[in-house]
A tleap script that builds the chain and sets N, CA, C and O, in Angstrom:
source leaprc.protein.ff14SB
mol = sequence {
  NMET LEU LYS LEU ALA ASP VAL GLN ARG ASP
  ALA ARG THR ILE GLU ILE ILE GLY ALA ASP
  GLY TYR SER THR SER ILE THR LEU ASP GLU
  ALA LEU ARG ASP ASP ASN PHE LEU ALA TYR
  GLU TRP ALA GLY GLN PRO VAL PRO ILE LEU
  HIE GLY PHE PRO VAL ARG ALA VAL PHE PRO
  ARG LEU SER GLY GLY ASN TRP VAL LYS TRP
  VAL ILE GLU ILE ARG VAL CLYS
}
set mol.1.N position { 48.856 -3.120 -5.826 }
set mol.1.CA position { 48.685 -3.211 -7.097 }
set mol.1.C position { 48.592 -1.887 -7.952 }
set mol.1.O position { 49.087 -1.674 -9.059 }
set mol.2.N position { 47.817 -1.035 -7.145 }
set mol.2.CA position { 47.730 0.279 -7.751 }
set mol.2.C position { 48.868 1.031 -8.159 }
set mol.2.O position { 48.943 1.846 -9.078 }
set mol.3.N position { 49.900 0.589 -7.219 }
set mol.3.CA position { 51.216 1.466 -7.542 }
set mol.3.C position { 51.916 1.033 -8.849 }
set mol.3.O position { 52.545 1.777 -9.601 }
set mol.4.N position { 51.678 -0.453 -9.015 }
set mol.4.CA position { 52.060 -0.835 -10.649 }
set mol.4.C position { 51.306 -0.393 -11.963 }
set mol.4.O position { 51.632 -0.532 -13.142 }
set mol.5.N position { 50.222 0.169 -11.401 }
set mol.5.CA position { 49.257 0.484 -12.664 }
set mol.5.C position { 49.497 1.801 -13.341 }
set mol.5.O position { 48.965 2.080 -14.416 }
set mol.6.N position { 50.374 2.672 -12.645 }
set mol.6.CA position { 50.745 3.768 -13.354 }
set mol.6.C position { 49.443 4.837 -13.379 }
set mol.6.O position { 49.078 5.351 -14.436 }
set mol.7.N position { 48.915 5.056 -12.342 }
set mol.7.CA position { 47.810 6.028 -12.099 }
set mol.7.C position { 47.925 7.417 -12.395 }
set mol.7.O position { 48.864 8.070 -11.940 }
set mol.8.N position { 47.034 7.933 -13.132 }
set mol.8.CA position { 47.232 9.185 -13.684 }
set mol.8.C position { 47.278 10.393 -12.496 }
set mol.8.O position { 46.393 10.309 -11.644 }
set mol.9.N position { 48.058 11.297 -12.397 }
set mol.9.CA position { 47.990 12.331 -11.434 }
set mol.9.C position { 46.938 12.983 -10.774 }
set mol.9.O position { 46.900 13.474 -9.645 }
set mol.10.N position { 46.053 12.906 -11.698 }
set mol.10.CA position { 44.757 13.791 -11.100 }
set mol.10.C position { 43.709 12.812 -10.844 }
set mol.10.O position { 42.530 13.148 -10.958 }
set mol.11.N position { 44.066 11.526 -10.480 }
set mol.11.CA position { 43.046 10.515 -9.904 }
set mol.11.C position { 43.064 10.855 -8.572 }
set mol.11.O position { 44.079 11.211 -7.973 }
set mol.12.N position { 41.730 10.731 -7.991 }
set mol.12.CA position { 41.423 11.003 -6.661 }
set mol.12.C position { 40.539 9.813 -5.882 }
set mol.12.O position { 40.418 9.808 -4.656 }
set mol.13.N position { 39.959 8.842 -6.724 }
set mol.13.CA position { 39.159 7.960 -6.048 }
set mol.13.C position { 39.411 6.603 -7.041 }
set mol.13.O position { 39.799 6.556 -8.208 }
set mol.14.N position { 39.028 5.513 -6.095 }
set mol.14.CA position { 38.631 4.220 -7.097 }
set mol.14.C position { 37.415 3.976 -6.640 }
set mol.14.O position { 36.913 4.501 -5.646 }
set mol.15.N position { 36.851 3.072 -7.446 }
set mol.15.CA position { 35.454 2.463 -7.722 }
set mol.15.C position { 35.671 1.123 -7.830 }
set mol.15.O position { 36.309 0.793 -8.830 }
set mol.16.N position { 35.299 0.186 -7.034 }
set mol.16.CA position { 35.169 -1.392 -7.099 }
set mol.16.C position { 33.796 -1.941 -7.191 }
set mol.16.O position { 32.912 -1.769 -6.351 }
set mol.17.N position { 33.689 -2.695 -8.412 }
set mol.17.CA position { 32.507 -3.197 -8.655 }
set mol.17.C position { 32.344 -4.625 -8.573 }
set mol.17.O position { 33.154 -5.340 -9.163 }
set mol.18.N position { 31.331 -5.163 -7.870 }
set mol.18.CA position { 31.222 -6.473 -7.911 }
set mol.18.C position { 30.328 -7.197 -8.616 }
set mol.18.O position { 29.544 -6.393 -9.120 }
set mol.19.N position { 29.999 -8.478 -8.957 }
set mol.19.CA position { 29.417 -9.053 -10.087 }
set mol.19.C position { 27.918 -9.043 -9.622 }
set mol.19.O position { 27.063 -9.258 -10.482 }
set mol.20.N position { 27.585 -8.841 -8.497 }
set mol.20.CA position { 26.217 -8.491 -8.090 }
set mol.20.C position { 25.733 -7.088 -8.256 }
set mol.20.O position { 24.591 -6.737 -7.959 }
set mol.21.N position { 26.574 -6.373 -8.700 }
set mol.21.CA position { 26.109 -4.703 -9.087 }
set mol.21.C position { 26.481 -3.675 -7.856 }
set mol.21.O position { 26.307 -2.457 -7.893 }
set mol.22.N position { 26.926 -4.282 -6.968 }
set mol.22.CA position { 27.138 -3.638 -5.678 }
set mol.22.C position { 28.488 -2.861 -5.970 }
set mol.22.O position { 29.358 -3.547 -6.506 }
set mol.23.N position { 28.775 -1.651 -5.725 }
set mol.23.CA position { 30.027 -1.238 -5.658 }
set mol.23.C position { 30.285 0.154 -4.452 }
set mol.23.O position { 29.437 0.675 -3.728 }
set mol.24.N position { 31.220 0.360 -4.532 }
set mol.24.CA position { 31.751 1.325 -3.530 }
set mol.24.C position { 32.983 2.027 -4.193 }
set mol.24.O position { 33.656 1.637 -5.147 }
set mol.25.N position { 33.110 3.228 -3.398 }
set mol.25.CA position { 34.378 4.378 -4.178 }
set mol.25.C position { 34.835 4.865 -2.888 }
set mol.25.O position { 34.105 5.366 -2.033 }
set mol.26.N position { 36.119 4.682 -2.798 }
set mol.26.CA position { 37.151 5.346 -1.711 }
set mol.26.C position { 38.240 6.171 -2.222 }
set mol.26.O position { 38.524 6.133 -3.419 }
set mol.27.N position { 38.777 6.806 -1.520 }
set mol.27.CA position { 39.796 7.839 -2.036 }
set mol.27.C position { 40.948 7.088 -2.607 }
set mol.27.O position { 41.097 5.907 -2.292 }
set mol.28.N position { 41.560 7.524 -3.210 }
set mol.28.CA position { 43.009 6.926 -3.658 }
set mol.28.C position { 43.908 6.739 -2.583 }
set mol.28.O position { 44.663 5.767 -2.548 }
set mol.29.N position { 43.868 7.822 -1.486 }
set mol.29.CA position { 44.728 7.725 -0.439 }
set mol.29.C position { 44.607 6.701 0.453 }
set mol.29.O position { 45.572 6.124 0.953 }
set mol.30.N position { 43.012 6.353 0.761 }
set mol.30.CA position { 42.729 5.242 1.532 }
set mol.30.C position { 43.102 3.968 0.699 }
set mol.30.O position { 43.615 3.063 1.358 }
set mol.31.N position { 42.971 3.803 -0.313 }
set mol.31.CA position { 43.301 2.621 -1.445 }
set mol.31.C position { 44.545 2.119 -1.282 }
set mol.31.O position { 44.871 0.933 -1.238 }
set mol.32.N position { 45.386 3.316 -1.174 }
set mol.32.CA position { 46.921 2.836 -1.399 }
set mol.32.C position { 47.547 2.348 0.273 }
set mol.32.O position { 48.743 2.089 0.401 }
set mol.33.N position { 46.807 2.289 1.192 }
set mol.33.CA position { 47.181 2.031 2.354 }
set mol.33.C position { 47.811 0.338 2.253 }
set mol.33.O position { 47.341 -0.588 1.592 }
set mol.34.N position { 48.992 0.338 3.128 }
set mol.34.CA position { 49.354 -1.010 3.193 }
set mol.34.C position { 48.580 -2.312 3.500 }
set mol.34.O position { 48.700 -3.405 2.946 }
set mol.35.N position { 47.776 -1.956 4.485 }
set mol.35.CA position { 47.139 -3.297 4.839 }
set mol.35.C position { 45.674 -3.695 4.056 }
set mol.35.O position { 44.878 -4.582 4.362 }
set mol.36.N position { 45.613 -2.731 2.954 }
set mol.36.CA position { 44.536 -3.181 2.001 }
set mol.36.C position { 44.969 -4.685 1.309 }
set mol.36.O position { 46.085 -5.170 1.496 }
set mol.37.N position { 44.152 -5.198 0.666 }
set mol.37.CA position { 44.662 -6.230 -0.177 }
set mol.37.C position { 43.364 -6.982 -1.068 }
set mol.37.O position { 42.228 -6.807 -0.628 }
set mol.38.N position { 43.512 -7.652 -2.071 }
set mol.38.CA position { 42.381 -8.213 -2.610 }
set mol.38.C position { 42.621 -9.801 -2.327 }
set mol.38.O position { 43.726 -10.308 -2.520 }
set mol.39.N position { 41.613 -10.472 -1.902 }
set mol.39.CA position { 41.629 -11.571 -1.330 }
set mol.39.C position { 41.108 -12.511 -2.334 }
set mol.39.O position { 39.963 -12.462 -2.784 }
set mol.40.N position { 42.096 -13.453 -2.696 }
set mol.40.CA position { 41.741 -14.667 -3.696 }
set mol.40.C position { 41.601 -15.960 -2.850 }
set mol.40.O position { 40.962 -16.948 -3.212 }
set mol.41.N position { 42.170 -15.854 -1.861 }
set mol.41.CA position { 42.444 -17.290 -0.973 }
set mol.41.C position { 42.187 -17.063 0.428 }
set mol.41.O position { 42.412 -16.026 1.052 }
set mol.42.N position { 41.598 -18.349 0.942 }
set mol.42.CA position { 41.338 -17.975 2.348 }
set mol.42.C position { 41.696 -19.444 3.087 }
set mol.42.O position { 41.127 -20.506 2.832 }
set mol.43.N position { 42.601 -19.281 3.904 }
set mol.43.CA position { 43.213 -20.806 4.733 }
set mol.43.C position { 43.817 -21.688 3.582 }
set mol.43.O position { 43.595 -22.898 3.620 }
set mol.44.N position { 44.504 -21.203 2.645 }
set mol.44.CA position { 45.188 -21.650 1.463 }
set mol.44.C position { 44.065 -22.421 0.415 }
set mol.44.O position { 44.442 -23.300 -0.361 }
set mol.45.N position { 42.872 -22.048 0.483 }
set mol.45.CA position { 41.794 -22.545 -0.511 }
set mol.45.C position { 41.274 -21.214 -1.404 }
set mol.45.O position { 41.440 -20.093 -0.922 }
set mol.46.N position { 40.717 -21.357 -2.560 }
set mol.46.CA position { 39.969 -20.408 -3.082 }
set mol.46.C position { 39.059 -19.695 -2.064 }
set mol.46.O position { 38.650 -20.380 -1.126 }
set mol.47.N position { 38.721 -18.498 -2.131 }
set mol.47.CA position { 37.875 -17.720 -1.586 }
set mol.47.C position { 36.273 -18.343 -2.034 }
set mol.47.O position { 35.849 -18.326 -3.190 }
set mol.48.N position { 35.578 -18.841 -0.932 }
set mol.48.CA position { 34.653 -19.217 -1.047 }
set mol.48.C position { 33.617 -18.423 -1.788 }
set mol.48.O position { 33.723 -17.196 -1.779 }
set mol.49.N position { 32.433 -19.108 -2.552 }
set mol.49.CA position { 31.412 -18.215 -3.290 }
set mol.49.C position { 30.816 -17.177 -2.499 }
set mol.49.O position { 30.739 -15.988 -2.808 }
set mol.50.N position { 30.381 -17.755 -1.402 }
set mol.50.CA position { 29.410 -16.739 -0.398 }
set mol.50.C position { 30.239 -15.687 0.097 }
set mol.50.O position { 29.745 -14.592 0.367 }
set mol.51.N position { 31.931 -16.015 0.296 }
set mol.51.CA position { 32.323 -14.634 0.679 }
set mol.51.C position { 33.337 -14.228 -0.539 }
set mol.51.O position { 34.489 -13.821 -0.389 }
set mol.52.N position { 32.752 -14.399 -1.599 }
set mol.52.CA position { 33.336 -13.215 -2.653 }
set mol.52.C position { 34.082 -14.007 -3.712 }
set mol.52.O position { 34.678 -13.245 -4.474 }
set mol.53.N position { 34.235 -15.231 -3.990 }
set mol.53.CA position { 34.925 -15.674 -5.040 }
set mol.53.C position { 34.658 -15.050 -6.401 }
set mol.53.O position { 33.542 -14.636 -6.714 }
set mol.54.N position { 35.829 -14.992 -7.281 }
set mol.54.CA position { 36.881 -15.130 -7.251 }
set mol.54.C position { 37.926 -14.211 -6.503 }
set mol.54.O position { 39.041 -14.583 -6.137 }
set mol.55.N position { 37.409 -13.005 -6.342 }
set mol.55.CA position { 38.213 -12.012 -5.440 }
set mol.55.C position { 37.241 -11.104 -4.841 }
set mol.55.O position { 36.105 -10.832 -5.230 }
set mol.56.N position { 37.889 -10.684 -3.824 }
set mol.56.CA position { 37.046 -9.646 -2.654 }
set mol.56.C position { 38.110 -8.779 -2.192 }
set mol.56.O position { 39.241 -9.101 -1.830 }
set mol.57.N position { 37.519 -7.498 -2.264 }
set mol.57.CA position { 38.328 -6.401 -1.819 }
set mol.57.C position { 38.436 -6.119 -0.390 }
set mol.57.O position { 37.354 -5.946 0.170 }
set mol.58.N position { 39.546 -6.027 0.376 }
set mol.58.CA position { 39.578 -5.981 1.772 }
set mol.58.C position { 40.158 -4.882 2.300 }
set mol.58.O position { 41.386 -4.803 2.240 }
set mol.59.N position { 39.492 -3.962 2.836 }
set mol.59.CA position { 40.131 -2.874 3.638 }
set mol.59.C position { 39.693 -2.602 4.836 }
set mol.59.O position { 38.637 -2.055 5.155 }
set mol.60.N position { 40.935 -3.188 5.797 }
set mol.60.CA position { 40.660 -3.398 7.265 }
set mol.60.C position { 40.304 -2.269 8.071 }
set mol.60.O position { 39.595 -2.328 9.075 }
set mol.61.N position { 40.823 -1.240 7.591 }
set mol.61.CA position { 40.293 0.141 8.299 }
set mol.61.C position { 38.948 0.742 8.167 }
set mol.61.O position { 38.492 1.644 8.870 }
set mol.62.N position { 38.366 0.134 7.182 }
set mol.62.CA position { 36.981 0.841 6.782 }
set mol.62.C position { 36.200 -0.266 6.916 }
set mol.62.O position { 36.667 -1.404 6.946 }
set mol.63.N position { 34.735 0.060 7.018 }
set mol.63.CA position { 33.805 -0.603 7.376 }
set mol.63.C position { 33.373 -1.759 6.284 }
set mol.63.O position { 33.486 -1.607 5.067 }
set mol.64.N position { 32.944 -2.748 6.823 }
set mol.64.CA position { 32.531 -4.061 5.850 }
set mol.64.C position { 31.882 -3.525 4.761 }
set mol.64.O position { 31.993 -4.092 3.674 }
set mol.65.N position { 31.238 -2.550 4.872 }
set mol.65.CA position { 30.143 -2.245 3.602 }
set mol.65.C position { 31.218 -1.872 2.330 }
set mol.65.O position { 30.716 -1.892 1.206 }
set mol.66.N position { 32.510 -1.569 2.427 }
set mol.66.CA position { 33.483 -1.122 1.448 }
set mol.66.C position { 34.312 -2.422 1.122 }
set mol.66.O position { 35.330 -2.352 0.434 }
set mol.67.N position { 33.863 -3.557 1.614 }
set mol.67.CA position { 34.543 -5.015 1.193 }
set mol.67.C position { 33.558 -5.312 0.220 }
set mol.67.O position { 32.447 -5.745 0.525 }
set mol.68.N position { 33.978 -5.063 -1.098 }
set mol.68.CA position { 33.318 -5.793 -2.206 }
set mol.68.C position { 33.709 -7.157 -2.583 }
set mol.68.O position { 34.867 -7.499 -2.821 }
set mol.69.N position { 32.620 -7.954 -2.626 }
set mol.69.CA position { 32.686 -9.192 -3.017 }
set mol.69.C position { 32.492 -9.467 -4.511 }
set mol.69.O position { 31.780 -8.713 -5.175 }
set mol.70.N position { 33.005 -10.354 -4.974 }
set mol.70.CA position { 32.860 -10.902 -6.499 }
set mol.70.C position { 33.397 -9.911 -7.444 }
set mol.70.O position { 32.820 -9.687 -8.508 }
set mol.71.N position { 34.631 -9.227 -7.048 }
set mol.71.CA position { 35.167 -8.158 -7.876 }
set mol.71.C position { 35.378 -8.611 -9.613 }
set mol.71.O position { 35.912 -9.594 -10.128 }
set mol.72.N position { 34.822 -7.632 -10.089 }
set mol.72.CA position { 34.872 -7.723 -11.645 }
set mol.72.C position { 35.592 -6.537 -12.186 }
set mol.72.O position { 36.074 -6.588 -13.318 }
set mol.73.N position { 35.681 -5.603 -11.534 }
set mol.73.CA position { 36.384 -4.276 -12.205 }
set mol.73.C position { 36.709 -3.287 -10.940 }
set mol.73.O position { 36.052 -3.087 -9.918 }
set mol.74.N position { 37.951 -2.743 -11.372 }
set mol.74.CA position { 38.201 -1.712 -10.530 }
set mol.74.C position { 38.597 -0.461 -11.400 }
set mol.74.O position { 39.329 -0.653 -12.371 }
set mol.75.N position { 38.114 0.929 -11.080 }
set mol.75.CA position { 38.029 2.110 -11.885 }
set mol.75.C position { 38.958 3.095 -11.001 }
set mol.75.O position { 38.881 3.322 -9.794 }
set mol.76.N position { 39.833 3.600 -11.933 }
set mol.76.CA position { 40.492 4.658 -11.008 }
set mol.76.C position { 39.945 5.874 -11.584 }
set mol.76.O position { 39.967 6.062 -12.800 }
set mol.77.N position { 39.401 6.794 -10.674 }
set mol.77.CA position { 38.938 7.979 -11.414 }
set mol.77.C position { 39.585 9.245 -10.912 }
set mol.77.O position { 39.304 10.327 -11.426 }
savepdb mol mol.pdb
quit
């Protein structure tokens, strides 16, 4: 999705913010990896509330602390 957002040339990081106030920042290069995704379904059903409904950011190559639940905002910096 970031590739479609026309990110400014000087952008270096993204910050992902959850409804619970938790946030994380990762480098733009890391965020653009092909195996990252925003999960809105799990086994054909909406992501359960405890696992991040409506959207959870998933970064398979990073620790689980970077997997933000209840995503409400993504900022490119």
